[in-house]
DRENDO-1510 file (C-alpha; in Angstrom, 1 decimal, always signed):
<recs>
REC; n; res; u; v; w
REC; 1; MET; +51.5; +123.3; +133.8 .
REC; 2; SER; +53.2; +120.2; +132.5 .
REC; 3; LYS; +56.2; +120.8; +130.3 .
REC; 4; VAL; +57.7; +118.6; +127.6 .
REC; 5; PHE; +61.2; +119.0; +126.2 .
REC; 6; LYS; +63.9; +116.9; +124.6 .
REC; 7; ILE; +66.4; +115.1; +126.8 .
REC; 8; VAL; +69.7; +115.5; +125.1 .
REC; 9; CYS; +72.1; +112.7; +125.9 .
REC; 10; PHE; +75.9; +113.3; +125.8 .
REC; 11; SER; +78.6; +110.7; +126.1 .
REC; 12; PHE; +82.4; +111.2; +126.2 .
REC; 13; ALA; +85.0; +108.6; +125.1 .
REC; 14; LEU; +87.8; +110.0; +127.1 .
REC; 15; THR; +91.4; +108.6; +127.5 .
REC; 16; PRO; +93.8; +110.6; +129.7 .
REC; 17; PHE; +96.6; +112.4; +128.1 .
REC; 18; TYR; +99.5; +112.7; +130.5 .
REC; 19; ALA; +101.4; +115.6; +129.0 .
REC; 20; PHE; +100.0; +118.2; +131.5 .
REC; 21; SER; +101.3; +118.8; +135.0 .
REC; 22; ALA; +101.3; +116.0; +137.5 .
REC; 23; HIS; +101.0; +118.5; +140.3 .
REC; 24; VAL; +97.5; +119.2; +141.4 .
REC; 25; SER; +95.8; +119.9; +144.7 .
REC; 26; CYS; +93.6; +116.8; +144.9 .
REC; 27; ASP; +92.0; +118.2; +148.1 .
REC; 28; LEU; +90.9; +121.3; +146.1 .
REC; 29; ALA; +89.7; +119.1; +143.3 .
REC; 30; LEU; +87.5; +117.1; +145.7 .
REC; 31; GLN; +86.2; +120.3; +147.3 .
REC; 32; THR; +85.3; +121.8; +143.9 .
REC; 33; LEU; +83.6; +118.5; +142.9 .
REC; 34; THR; +81.5; +118.3; +146.1 .
REC; 35; ASN; +80.4; +121.9; +145.7 .
REC; 36; GLU; +79.3; +121.4; +142.1 .
REC; 37; VAL; +77.4; +118.2; +143.0 .
REC; 38; GLU; +75.7; +119.7; +146.0 .
REC; 39; GLU; +74.5; +122.7; +144.0 .
REC; 40; ASN; +73.5; +121.1; +140.7 .
REC; 41; TYR; +72.9; +117.4; +141.1 .
REC; 42; ALA; +69.2; +116.4; +141.0 .
REC; 43; GLY; +69.9; +113.4; +143.2 .
REC; 44; TYR; +71.8; +115.0; +146.0 .
REC; 45; VAL; +68.7; +115.4; +148.2 .
REC; 46; ASP; +68.0; +111.7; +147.8 .
REC; 47; ASN; +71.1; +110.8; +149.7 .
REC; 48; ASN; +72.2; +111.0; +153.3 .
REC; 49; ARG; +74.2; +114.2; +153.8 .
REC; 50; ASP; +76.0; +112.9; +156.9 .
REC; 51; SER; +77.2; +109.8; +155.0 .
REC; 52; LEU; +78.4; +111.9; +152.1 .
REC; 53; GLU; +80.4; +114.2; +154.4 .
REC; 54; LEU; +81.9; +111.3; +156.2 .
REC; 55; ALA; +83.0; +109.7; +153.0 .
REC; 56; GLU; +84.5; +113.0; +151.9 .
REC; 57; ASN; +86.4; +113.5; +155.1 .
REC; 58; GLN; +87.8; +109.9; +154.9 .
REC; 59; LEU; +89.0; +110.5; +151.3 .
REC; 60; ARG; +90.7; +113.8; +152.3 .
REC; 61; GLU; +93.0; +111.8; +154.6 .
REC; 62; ARG; +94.1; +109.7; +151.7 .
REC; 63; ILE; +94.6; +112.2; +148.9 .
REC; 64; ILE; +97.5; +114.3; +150.2 .
REC; 65; HIS; +100.2; +114.7; +147.6 .
REC; 66; LYS; +98.4; +112.6; +145.0 .
REC; 67; THR; +99.1; +113.3; +141.3 .
REC; 68; HIS; +96.4; +114.3; +138.9 .
REC; 69; VAL; +96.2; +110.7; +137.6 .
REC; 70; GLU; +95.8; +109.2; +141.0 .
REC; 71; CYS; +93.4; +111.9; +142.1 .
REC; 72; LEU; +90.8; +110.9; +139.4 .
REC; 73; ASP; +90.2; +107.6; +141.1 .
REC; 74; PHE; +89.5; +109.2; +144.5 .
REC; 75; LEU; +87.1; +111.7; +142.9 .
REC; 76; ALA; +85.3; +108.7; +141.3 .
REC; 77; GLN; +85.2; +106.9; +144.6 .
REC; 78; TRP; +83.2; +109.7; +146.2 .
REC; 79; LEU; +80.7; +109.8; +143.4 .
REC; 80; ASP; +80.3; +106.0; +143.6 .
REC; 81; GLY; +78.5; +106.6; +146.9 .
REC; 82; PHE; +75.5; +108.0; +145.0 .
REC; 83; SER; +75.0; +104.8; +143.0 .
REC; 84; ASP; +74.1; +106.7; +139.9 .
REC; 85; PRO; +75.6; +105.5; +136.6 .
REC; 86; GLN; +75.1; +108.9; +135.0 .
REC; 87; LEU; +77.0; +110.8; +137.7 .
REC; 88; SER; +80.7; +110.6; +136.8 .
REC; 89; VAL; +84.0; +112.3; +136.5 .
REC; 90; THR; +86.6; +112.0; +133.7 .
REC; 91; PHE; +89.7; +113.7; +132.5 .
REC; 92; SER; +89.0; +117.0; +130.8 .
REC; 93; PRO; +88.3; +116.6; +127.0 .
REC; 94; LYS; +91.3; +118.8; +126.1 .
REC; 95; HIS; +93.6; +116.5; +128.1 .
REC; 96; SER; +92.2; +113.5; +126.2 .
REC; 97; SER; +94.0; +111.9; +123.3 .
REC; 98; ASN; +90.9; +110.4; +121.8 .
REC; 99; PRO; +88.0; +112.4; +120.4 .
REC; 100; SER; +84.4; +111.5; +121.1 .
REC; 101; THR; +82.8; +109.2; +118.6 .
REC; 102; ASN; +79.3; +108.2; +117.7 .
REC; 103; ASP; +78.6; +105.0; +115.7 .
REC; 104; GLY; +74.8; +105.6; +115.5 .
REC; 105; LEU; +74.8; +106.2; +111.8 .
REC; 106; GLU; +77.7; +103.9; +110.9 .
REC; 107; ASN; +76.0; +100.8; +112.4 .
REC; 108; ALA; +72.4; +101.7; +111.8 .
REC; 109; ASP; +71.7; +98.7; +109.7 .
REC; 110; GLN; +73.0; +96.4; +112.5 .
REC; 111; ARG; +71.5; +98.2; +115.5 .
REC; 112; VAL; +68.0; +98.7; +114.1 .
REC; 113; GLN; +66.3; +96.1; +112.0 .
REC; 114; LEU; +62.7; +95.0; +111.2 .
REC; 115; ARG; +62.2; +91.6; +109.6 .
REC; 116; TRP; +59.5; +89.0; +109.2 .
REC; 117; ILE; +60.0; +85.7; +111.0 .
REC; 118; SER; +56.8; +84.4; +109.5 .
REC; 119; GLU; +53.9; +85.8; +107.5 .
REC; 120; ASP; +52.2; +87.4; +110.6 .
REC; 121; VAL; +55.0; +87.8; +113.1 .
REC; 122; ALA; +57.6; +90.5; +112.9 .
REC; 123; LEU; +60.9; +90.9; +114.8 .
REC; 124; PHE; +61.9; +94.5; +115.6 .
REC; 125; LYS; +65.5; +94.7; +116.7 .
REC; 126; LEU; +66.2; +97.9; +118.6 .
REC; 127; SER; +69.7; +97.7; +119.9 .
REC; 128; SER; +70.0; +101.5; +120.2 .
REC; 129; PHE; +67.9; +104.6; +120.6 .
REC; 130; ASP; +70.7; +106.9; +119.5 .
REC; 131; ALA; +69.5; +110.3; +118.2 .
REC; 132; ASN; +70.8; +109.5; +114.8 .
REC; 133; LEU; +68.6; +106.4; +114.5 .
REC; 134; LYS; +65.2; +108.2; +114.9 .
REC; 135; MET; +64.7; +108.6; +111.1 .
REC; 136; LYS; +65.9; +105.0; +110.5 .
REC; 137; ILE; +63.3; +103.7; +112.9 .
REC; 138; GLU; +60.5; +105.8; +111.4 .
REC; 139; ALA; +61.5; +104.7; +107.9 .
REC; 140; LEU; +61.4; +101.0; +108.8 .
REC; 141; ILE; +57.9; +101.4; +110.3 .
REC; 142; GLU; +56.6; +103.3; +107.3 .
REC; 143; SER; +58.0; +100.9; +104.7 .
REC; 144; ASN; +56.5; +97.9; +106.6 .
REC; 145; TYR; +53.4; +99.5; +107.9 .
REC; 146; SER; +50.9; +97.8; +105.5 .
REC; 147; GLN; +52.1; +94.4; +106.5 .
REC; 148; LEU; +52.4; +95.4; +110.2 .
REC; 149; MET; +48.7; +96.3; +110.1 .
REC; 150; ARG; +48.0; +92.7; +109.2 .
REC; 151; ALA; +50.4; +91.2; +111.7 .
REC; 152; LYS; +49.2; +89.1; +114.7 .
REC; 153; GLY; +52.5; +89.2; +116.7 .
REC; 154; LEU; +55.5; +91.4; +117.3 .
REC; 155; ILE; +58.8; +90.5; +119.0 .
REC; 156; VAL; +60.9; +93.4; +120.2 .
REC; 157; ASP; +64.6; +92.7; +120.9 .
REC; 158; LEU; +66.0; +95.4; +123.2 .
REC; 159; ARG; +69.3; +93.7; +124.0 .
REC; 160; GLY; +72.3; +96.0; +123.9 .
REC; 161; ASN; +70.1; +99.1; +124.1 .
REC; 162; ASP; +71.9; +100.9; +127.0 .
REC; 163; TYR; +71.3; +104.6; +126.5 .
REC; 164; GLY; +70.0; +106.8; +123.6 .
REC; 165; THR; +67.4; +109.5; +123.6 .
REC; 166; PHE; +63.7; +109.7; +124.5 .
REC; 167; PRO; +62.6; +111.2; +121.1 .
REC; 168; THR; +64.1; +108.2; +119.3 .
REC; 169; MET; +62.5; +105.8; +121.8 .
REC; 170; TYR; +59.1; +107.4; +121.3 .
REC; 171; SER; +59.4; +106.9; +117.5 .
REC; 172; ALA; +59.4; +103.1; +118.1 .
REC; 173; LEU; +56.9; +103.2; +121.0 .
REC; 174; GLU; +54.2; +104.8; +118.7 .
REC; 175; ILE; +53.3; +101.4; +117.2 .
REC; 176; ILE; +52.4; +99.9; +120.6 .
REC; 177; ASP; +48.8; +100.7; +121.7 .
REC; 178; ILE; +49.3; +102.3; +125.1 .
REC; 179; LYS; +46.9; +103.9; +127.5 .
REC; 180; ASP; +47.4; +105.6; +130.9 .
REC; 181; TYR; +51.2; +106.1; +130.5 .
REC; 182; GLN; +53.1; +109.3; +131.4 .
REC; 183; SER; +56.8; +110.0; +132.1 .
REC; 184; ILE; +57.1; +112.7; +134.7 .
REC; 185; TRP; +60.4; +114.3; +135.6 .
REC; 186; HIS; +61.7; +117.1; +138.0 .
REC; 187; VAL; +64.4; +119.5; +136.9 .
REC; 188; LEU; +66.5; +121.3; +139.4 .
REC; 189; SER; +66.6; +125.0; +138.6 .
REC; 190; SER; +70.1; +125.9; +139.9 .
REC; 191; GLU; +71.8; +128.8; +138.3 .
REC; 192; ASN; +74.1; +126.6; +136.3 .
REC; 193; ASN; +71.3; +124.2; +135.2 .
REC; 194; THR; +69.2; +127.2; +134.1 .
REC; 195; ASN; +72.1; +128.6; +132.0 .
REC; 196; TYR; +72.5; +125.2; +130.4 .
REC; 197; TYR; +68.8; +124.9; +129.4 .
REC; 198; ASP; +68.8; +128.5; +128.2 .
REC; 199; GLN; +71.8; +127.7; +126.0 .
REC; 200; ASN; +70.0; +124.7; +124.6 .
REC; 201; LEU; +67.0; +126.9; +123.8 .
REC; 202; SER; +69.1; +129.4; +122.0 .
REC; 203; LYS; +70.4; +126.6; +119.7 .
REC; 204; MET; +67.0; +125.4; +118.7 .
REC; 205; ARG; +64.8; +126.7; +115.9 .
REC; 206; ARG; +61.1; +127.1; +116.5 .
REC; 207; SER; +60.4; +125.9; +113.0 .
REC; 208; ASP; +62.1; +122.6; +113.6 .
REC; 209; ASP; +59.7; +121.5; +116.3 .
REC; 210; PRO; +57.3; +124.2; +117.5 .
REC; 211; THR; +55.8; +122.1; +120.3 .
REC; 212; MET; +59.1; +121.2; +121.8 .
REC; 213; TYR; +60.5; +124.7; +121.4 .
REC; 214; SER; +57.6; +126.3; +123.2 .
REC; 215; ALA; +57.8; +123.7; +126.0 .
REC; 216; LEU; +61.5; +124.3; +126.5 .
REC; 217; ALA; +61.0; +128.1; +126.4 .
REC; 218; ASN; +58.3; +127.8; +129.1 .
REC; 219; LEU; +60.6; +125.6; +131.2 .
REC; 220; VAL; +63.5; +128.1; +130.9 .
REC; 221; ALA; +61.2; +131.0; +131.8 .
REC; 222; ASP; +60.0; +129.1; +134.9 .
REC; 223; MET; +63.6; +128.2; +135.9 .
REC; 224; ASN; +64.5; +131.9; +135.8 .
REC; 225; GLN; +61.4; +132.8; +137.7 .
REC; 226; PHE; +61.7; +130.1; +140.4 .
REC; 227; PRO; +65.5; +129.6; +141.0 .
REC; 228; ASN; +66.9; +126.7; +143.1 .
REC; 229; THR; +63.7; +124.6; +143.2 .
REC; 230; TRP; +62.1; +121.7; +141.5 .
REC; 231; LEU; +60.0; +122.1; +138.3 .
REC; 232; GLU; +57.8; +119.3; +137.1 .
REC; 233; TYR; +57.3; +118.4; +133.4 .
REC; 234; SER; +56.1; +115.4; +131.6 .
REC; 235; TRP; +56.7; +113.9; +128.2 .
REC; 236; SER; +53.7; +113.8; +126.0 .
REC; 237; ARG; +51.8; +110.5; +125.6 .
REC; 238; PRO; +52.2; +108.5; +122.4 .
REC; 239; SER; +49.7; +109.9; +119.9 .
REC; 240; GLY; +48.2; +106.5; +119.1 .
REC; 241; GLU; +47.9; +107.4; +115.4 .
REC; 242; ILE; +49.9; +104.5; +114.1 .
REC; 243; ALA; +49.4; +102.1; +117.0 .
REC; 244; LEU; +49.0; +98.4; +115.9 .
REC; 245; LYS; +45.8; +97.5; +117.6 .
REC; 246; ASN; +45.6; +94.3; +115.5 .
REC; 247; LEU; +48.4; +92.7; +117.4 .
REC; 248; GLU; +47.4; +89.8; +119.6 .
REC; 249; ALA; +50.8; +89.3; +121.3 .
REC; 250; ILE; +53.8; +91.5; +121.9 .
REC; 251; TYR; +57.0; +89.8; +123.4 .
REC; 252; ILE; +59.9; +92.0; +124.5 .
REC; 253; ILE; +63.4; +90.6; +125.1 .
REC; 254; GLN; +65.4; +92.3; +127.9 .
REC; 255; ASP; +68.6; +91.7; +129.8 .
REC; 256; GLU; +71.3; +93.5; +131.9 .
REC; 257; THR; +72.4; +95.4; +128.8 .
REC; 258; VAL; +69.1; +97.3; +128.6 .
REC; 259; ALA; +69.1; +100.7; +130.3 .
REC; 260; PHE; +67.8; +104.3; +130.3 .
REC; 261; ALA; +65.6; +105.1; +127.3 .
REC; 262; ALA; +65.0; +101.4; +126.6 .
REC; 263; GLU; +63.9; +100.9; +130.3 .
REC; 264; GLU; +61.4; +103.7; +129.7 .
REC; 265; PHE; +60.3; +101.9; +126.6 .
REC; 266; LEU; +59.6; +98.8; +128.7 .
REC; 267; ILE; +57.7; +100.7; +131.4 .
REC; 268; ALA; +55.5; +102.3; +128.7 .
REC; 269; ALA; +54.9; +99.2; +126.7 .
REC; 270; LYS; +53.8; +97.2; +129.8 .
REC; 271; LYS; +50.8; +99.4; +129.9 .
REC; 272; ASN; +49.5; +97.2; +127.1 .
REC; 273; ASP; +48.2; +94.0; +128.5 .
REC; 274; LYS; +49.3; +92.1; +125.4 .
REC; 275; VAL; +52.9; +92.8; +126.2 .
REC; 276; LYS; +55.0; +90.1; +128.0 .
REC; 277; THR; +58.7; +90.5; +128.7 .
REC; 278; PHE; +61.4; +87.8; +128.6 .
REC; 279; GLY; +65.0; +87.6; +129.7 .
REC; 280; GLY; +66.7; +89.0; +132.8 .
REC; 281; ALA; +66.6; +92.1; +134.9 .
REC; 282; THR; +67.7; +95.3; +133.1 .
REC; 283; PHE; +70.7; +97.4; +134.1 .
REC; 284; GLY; +68.9; +100.0; +136.2 .
REC; 285; ASN; +69.8; +103.5; +134.9 .
REC; 286; LEU; +66.6; +105.6; +134.8 .
REC; 287; ASP; +66.4; +107.5; +138.1 .
REC; 288; TYR; +68.3; +110.5; +136.9 .
REC; 289; ALA; +69.0; +112.1; +133.5 .
REC; 290; GLU; +70.4; +115.0; +131.5 .
REC; 291; PRO; +74.0; +115.2; +132.8 .
REC; 292; ILE; +75.6; +118.6; +132.5 .
REC; 293; SER; +79.4; +118.9; +132.2 .
REC; 294; TYR; +81.3; +121.0; +134.7 .
REC; 295; PRO; +85.1; +121.7; +134.7 .
REC; 296; ILE; +87.0; +120.7; +137.8 .
REC; 297; LEU; +90.3; +122.7; +138.0 .
REC; 298; ASP; +90.6; +122.6; +134.3 .
REC; 299; LEU; +91.9; +119.0; +134.6 .
REC; 300; TYR; +88.7; +117.0; +135.0 .
REC; 301; THR; +85.1; +117.1; +133.9 .
REC; 302; ALA; +82.2; +116.2; +136.2 .
REC; 303; HIS; +79.0; +115.0; +134.5 .
REC; 304; ILE; +76.1; +115.9; +136.8 .
REC; 305; PRO; +72.5; +114.9; +136.1 .
REC; 306; SER; +70.0; +117.8; +136.3 .
REC; 307; GLN; +66.8; +115.8; +136.3 .
REC; 308; LYS; +65.2; +113.0; +138.2 .
REC; 309; ARG; +62.3; +110.8; +137.3 .
REC; 310; VAL; +59.1; +110.9; +139.4 .
REC; 311; TRP; +58.2; +107.3; +140.4 .
REC; 312; TYR; +54.7; +106.3; +141.2 .
REC; 313; GLU; +55.4; +102.6; +140.4 .
REC; 314; HIS; +58.4; +100.5; +139.4 .
REC; 315; GLY; +61.1; +102.7; +140.9 .
REC; 316; PRO; +63.5; +103.9; +141.8 .
REC; 317; ILE; +65.3; +101.3; +139.7 .
REC; 318; ASN; +69.0; +102.2; +139.8 .
REC; 319; GLU; +71.0; +99.2; +140.9 .
REC; 320; ASN; +67.9; +96.9; +140.6 .
REC; 321; GLY; +66.6; +97.3; +137.1 .
REC; 322; LEU; +63.3; +96.1; +135.8 .
REC; 323; PRO; +62.5; +92.3; +136.2 .
REC; 324; PRO; +61.1; +90.4; +133.3 .
REC; 325; ASP; +57.7; +88.6; +133.3 .
REC; 326; VAL; +59.4; +85.4; +132.4 .
REC; 327; LYS; +63.0; +84.8; +133.4 .
REC; 328; ILE; +65.0; +83.1; +130.6 .
REC; 329; HIS; +68.5; +83.0; +129.3 .
REC; 330; ALA; +68.5; +86.0; +126.9 .
REC; 331; SER; +71.8; +85.0; +125.4 .
REC; 332; ASP; +70.4; +81.7; +124.0 .
REC; 333; GLU; +70.8; +81.6; +120.2 .
REC; 334; LYS; +67.5; +79.8; +119.9 .
REC; 335; LEU; +65.5; +82.3; +121.9 .
REC; 336; ILE; +64.0; +84.1; +118.9 .
REC; 337; GLY; +62.8; +80.8; +117.5 .
REC; 338; TYR; +61.4; +79.7; +120.8 .
REC; 339; LEU; +59.5; +83.0; +121.3 .
REC; 340; HIS; +58.1; +82.8; +117.8 .
REC; 341; ASP; +56.8; +79.3; +118.3 .
REC; 342; LEU; +55.3; +80.3; +121.7 .
REC; 343; MET; +53.7; +83.3; +120.1 .
REC; 344; LYS; +52.2; +81.3; +117.3 .
REC; 345; LEU; +50.7; +79.0; +119.8 .
REC; 346; LYS; +49.2; +81.9; +121.7 .
REC; 347; ILE; +47.8; +83.4; +118.5 .
REC; 348; ARG; +46.2; +80.1; +117.5 .
REC; 349; GLU; +44.6; +79.7; +121.0 .
REC; 350; SER; +43.3; +83.3; +120.8 .
REC; 351; GLN; +41.8; +82.7; +117.4 .
REC; 352; ALA; +40.2; +79.4; +118.5 .
REC; 353; HIS; +38.7; +81.1; +121.5 .
REC; 354; LEU; +37.1; +83.8; +119.2 .
REC; 355; ASN; +35.7; +81.0; +117.0 .
REC; 356; LEU; +33.8; +79.4; +119.9 .
</recs>
């Protein structure tokens, strides 16, 4: 049975605070980190175990008598071998002088905008899929929907959209007419991962989202029943209820600042043959997801993804990203105007063809 549940995305803005002891066994910290990664990381089996052990042994020769500050760099070096941007290690939050921040609401007007370039072409700026922006995106679509239903073209600007959540991404994806798209993932049911999802379930209220609650409850039940294995689930397809089938052209701007949920947006949108992408290759950060935080000797925190995407096409994309249909300098200030003129020409050609 396919299962659907919310991917909750965490980020930490951590700056080390040097008031705690400089004496730490870096060798023990590395051993603890490798154990946690091997047991809980969804991408561990995708890497060569012998290469990982060799890198670990080489690091052990260099970390003797290292301070806690120096040790962090060595721990990060070992994780770099996995080439996964979501797999990381930082100083523990309680040893950080800066609290986590979230500017999703504060900069909502700048990061998410919908405006009309001309009477029948809209520009939808989606610089973030932060969880706090979901209602903002839905409100913009609702307030402009009557005019959107008469539009002939839509330009979507994803530049700067480097993380965010899938539920927010889906709120924007709903206006694009998509068929034959499905996002399938595997979750590793280690004991720690299972406890994490169980805790997430306990924090949810069924009344807030009955469908998602039931899906997560089913997943947690399966994780408890089938420990230390892979469980498959998939996100539901866009409903299509507000899809803009009137659009004759959809242009999407992408570059190296586009990652994760925005990359998923691109993959889904490309299922519509009216979509064409412009710019450069995306960052490449969609192979793994849902990092869970693990303490390492009470000094560091390891962020270890518990899920991996199932690729039937496109991927894996980490380190490579998604290429555009048309390579163009996405930083060009005149790009929006150029794409608008190109789109208007295509619309006129389509209308002329229909009149033949």
